[in-house]
N, C-alpha and C positions, 0 to 999 in steps of 0.2 A: 756633128749635132744633128743634122738634116737626116742622116741615116737613122739615128737613134729615135727620132721622132716619128719616123715612117714605120718602125718596126712593130708597134703595137697595133697600128692600122692594118699592117699586112698580116699579122698573126690573127687578128679578128676576121679579116677577108677570108683566110684560109680555113678558119674554124667554121664560119657561115657557110662556106662552099661544102665542107665536109658534112655539115649537118643536113643541107639541102640534099646532098647525094644520099645520105643515109635514109632520109624520109622517102625520096623517091624510090629507092630499092625496096624499102619496107611497104610502100604502096603497091608496087608491082607484084611483090611477093604475096601480099594480102590478096590482090585481085585474082591471082591465079592458083593459089594453093590453100586458102582459108575460107570456109564458108561463113558469111557474114549476114546477119539479119539486117535487111536494107529496104524496108518497105517505104515506097513513095507515097506522100500524102499531099493533098490539096485542100485549101481552106474554101470551102462553098460559102457564099454570101448569105445563104439561107440555113443550110443544113449544118455548116461548121466543117469539121474535120471529115474528109472522105479519102478513100483509096484513089490514087492516080488510075485512070483507065487504062486498059491494055497493057498492064505491066506483067513481067515475068521475072521474079526475083526470090531470093531467100526470105520467106516470110517468117521462119522460126528455125532457131538453131540451139540445139542442147547437146551436151556431150554424147557422141555416138548417134546423133539423129539430126537430120536437116530436112526441111520441107520447102519446096519451091511454090510461092504464092502466085497464082494467075488471076488477073481480074478481067471482067468483061468490059464492054464499051462504055458502061455506065459507072465503072469503078466498084463493082461488087464482086465478091469471091463466088462466082457462079458463071455458068454459061449465059450467052446472050439469049433474049427472049423476044418473041415476036409481040408486037402491040396488039394485033388483031387476035382474039381468042377464037379457036375452031369450035364448030358446034359440037355439043357433047362433052365439053371439057370443064372440069372443076379446077379452079385456079386457087392455090393457096400460097399466101406470103407470110414470111417469117421475118419478125423484126427482133433486134437484141443487140447485145454488146459482143465482146470478143468471143465468148462462148459460141455464139451463132456465126460470127465472121469466120471462124474456123481456119485462121491464117497458120494453125499449126499443122494441119493436115491437108492432103490433096482435095481438089474440088469435089471429087465423087464421094468423099468420106466426111463431109460436113454434115451436121445434123439436118439441114434442109434437104440435101441431096439424098441422104439415106432414108429420110422420112418419105420422100417420093417413091424411092425403090421399094421399101416396104409396104406402102399403101397400094402401089400397083400390083403387088403380089396377091393381095386380097380381091375378093370378087365384088366388083363395084360396076354400076351401070354406066359410069362416066369415066373419062380419061382423067388421070390426076396429073397436075402440074404443080410442083412446090418451088417457089423462088426464094432465094436468099437475099434480103434487102437489109441486112445489117451494114450500116456505114462504118466509117473508121473511127466513130466517137462513141462515148459512153453516155448513159443517161437516157431518161424518157424523152426529154424534150426533142433531141435530134431525130429520135425514131419517129415521133409524131410528124415532124417537118418532112422526114423523108417520104412518109406515106403521102402527105399532102402534095409534095412537089413532083414525085416520081410514081410511087406505087399505085395510086388510085388511077393513073393513066393506063394501067395495064388490066384493068377490070377484074380484080380478084373476087372470089366468092367467099373466101374465108382468110381473115387476117389474125396472125398470131403474134402476140407481144410476149416474147420470152424475157421475163423480168427476173434479173439476178440481184435482188435486194439492193437497188441502185439508189438508195437515200442519200448516200454521201455524194453521188455524182449529180444528183438533181439539184443540189444547193450550190449556187455559184460562190457563196462565201466559203465553201469547203473544198469544192472541186478546183476553183481558182484557174480556169482556163479562159482567158478573155476571147479567144478565138473559137469558143463553143457557144452554142445558143442555150439559153435557159429560159425558164418562166419563174414568175413570183406570184404571189398571191396579193391582191389589193385588200383594203380594209374590209370590202364587202364580200370577199372570197372569190373574186374573179381572177382568171388567170391573165397575166400581162407578159408579154414576150420580151425577152432581152436578146436581141440578135447578136450574132457573133461579130467580133471585131477583126479587122485584117491583122495578119501577124506583123508584129513591129519590126523584126530583125530585117537588116538590109538585104536586098535582092542577091547581092554578090556573095554574101555569107551564105544564104540559102542555097545558091548554086554549088558553092564549095561542099556543103554538106552532103548534098545529093551526089556530087561526083566522087568524093573521097571514101574509098572503102576502108582505109586506114582510120580515118576520123570515126566512121561509124562503128568499127570494131571497138575502139577505145571508149567511145561513148556508151555503147551497149554494156561494156564491162563496168563502167562507172555506175549507170543507172541501175543495174542489176546488183550491185554490191551491197553488202550489209552496212558498210561505213557510210556510203551515201544516204541510205534510207534513214539510218540513225541520225545523221547530220540534218536531214530534212525534218525529221521530227523534232530535233533540237531547235532548229531555226523556228518552227511554229511555236514552241513554248517560249523562246526568247522574245518573239514578236508579240505574244499574247502578254507576257509579263511587262513588256515595255508600254503597251497600250493601257494596261491597268494603271500604270504609274502616271501616264500623262493625261488620261481622260477620267475626270472624277466621275463617280457613280457606277463604275465598273464593278462587278462582283468580286470580292476578295476571297483568296483561299482556294479557287478552283483551278485545275490545270487545264491546259488546251484540250486534252483528251476528254475531260469530264464535260467542258463546255461544248465540244463537238458532239458529243453523245446527246446532250440536252438539245442542241440545235436540230439534230436528226429527228428527235421524238416530237418536239414542239413546233418545228417549221417544216422539215422535209416530209414527215408523215402526211399531214393534211395536204401539203402540195402534191405529193405523189399520188394520193388517192384522187385529187382533182385532175392530175394529168391523165391517169388511167380512164377516168370517166369521160375526159374530153375526147381521148384517143377513140373510145368506144362510140361516143356521139359522132365523131367525124366518119367513122366506118358505117355506122348504121344510117346516117343520112345518105350515104351513097347506095343504101340497100343491101349491104354486105353483113357478114357475120363477124363478130369479134370475139376472140378467145384469149384469156390471159393464162399463161403458162408460168406457174410459180417455181422458178428454176433453183433457188437456194434458200436454205435455212437462215432466218434472220440471226445476225450476230449481235453481241453485247456491244460491239464498237459502233453500231448505228442505232437501231431501235429495239433491239432484242431484250433489254432490260424492262421494257414496258409492253411493247407489241410482239406479237408472234404471227407465224404464217396463218395460224387459224383465224386471227383477226382480219387478215387480207381476204381469206376465203369467206368470212362472214359478209364483208364489204361486198364482195363479188355477188354473193347470193341476194343481198338486199337490193343491189342495183341491176339485177338480171344479166349478169356477165358471166359467160361460161368460164368455168375455172378447172385448171388441171394442176394437181399438186406434184409436180415433177421433183420438188425439193427432197421428198422422201427417197426417191430412187437415186438422185445425186448423193445424198447422205450415205446411202448403202455403198456407193462406189467409193466415196472418200474414206469410208471407215473399213473397207475391205482389207482382208490380209494380204491380198494381191494388189494392193493400191498402185504400185509402180507399174503394173500391167495396163492401168486404165488411165492414169494421170500423168501429166508432165510435172516437172519441179514446181511450176507456178500454178498448178491446179487446173490449168485447162486440160480438156479430155483428149487422150489419144484415141486412134481408130476404134479399139475394142469398147472404150467408154462411150463414144458417140453412137456406136451400134446398139449398145444396150439402151441408151436413152431414146434413141430414134424408134427402136421396137416398142418401148413403152408408150411414146407419143402416138405411134401409129394405132395402137390399140384403143387409146382415148379419143383419137380424132375420128376414127371410123364410125364412133357413135354419132357423130355430126353430120355424116355425109349420107345423102339420101339413099335409101335402098331401091331395089328394083320396083317396089310398090310406090315409091315416091315419098316415103316417110323416113325420118332419121331414126336411129335406134336409141334416142335419148342422149342427155348430156349431163356431165357433172357440173353443178353450179351451186 
């Protein structure tokens, strides 16, 4: 009887050992033979999500394509910069989301790096430096905070906000990342900061996720799968339906998608305009020039059923903000018959797409750079 009682335990022990061995072999195989997107992030108490500094890892992996992401000592996908500005130098800083982060392409092929290359090809009386200050987070709030904490210390002359219709990302109720910073509007229209919270998961679990390439491979596959995103959308609908049932006064008959669109139109649109104005004010208080690059056509999933890019252009004109309509060029790239040549599967731009966009920006920005006579050639606003 004693031997019989020990047999199940022995079997489970052997199965556990086999499983552990299989996982170990899979981990070693993944590390040595499979490229895995494995970007390291850190939660900044002010900015929120940032790239870990001085990392060199796979930043993007797609069938037949891999890119190594390298970050500088501040955690940006760029070279290191000197704090002191050399005489006769015009410094440009570019803020934005993943389109500017450019983790899909080498450092020299990001939009800010290419913009510097193309501006230097032109005849200017000053040396041009362009820095990529896109942190690891989305939304306008972390971009403003990045400028306030880091960017202004490097004495820029021109600050570009590359806006990718971030209405969803600017609203904490929709973006729902507690470890990201947000702003909200008070009753009298003033911006109130909602600082990021520390990430709640245990430190041991975070260390495991960083260390295991097998975990990262499986997590990437899940997060990029259609099933996961369908379930995520279903979860939002279920949560929304539950809240309508338990909270009196909630509007009946509207789906989560419809209410999200309304929130973007009624809440995020005025909030985003105020954030852009506030960013401009911060830059101009420092005696610098602020430029809004409108990078993507507004979709019906956010504010596109009521507001359009022309409305943002009108806002900029009324508030004296230099405006560049880059969304028109991006739309041409997305609708091109050679779309696969310019865009990855997730619509981030490949090197040829970045080159087209950077050429376009260089032509627009050169109008804002003083000529040899000391006068700029005009600006679009």
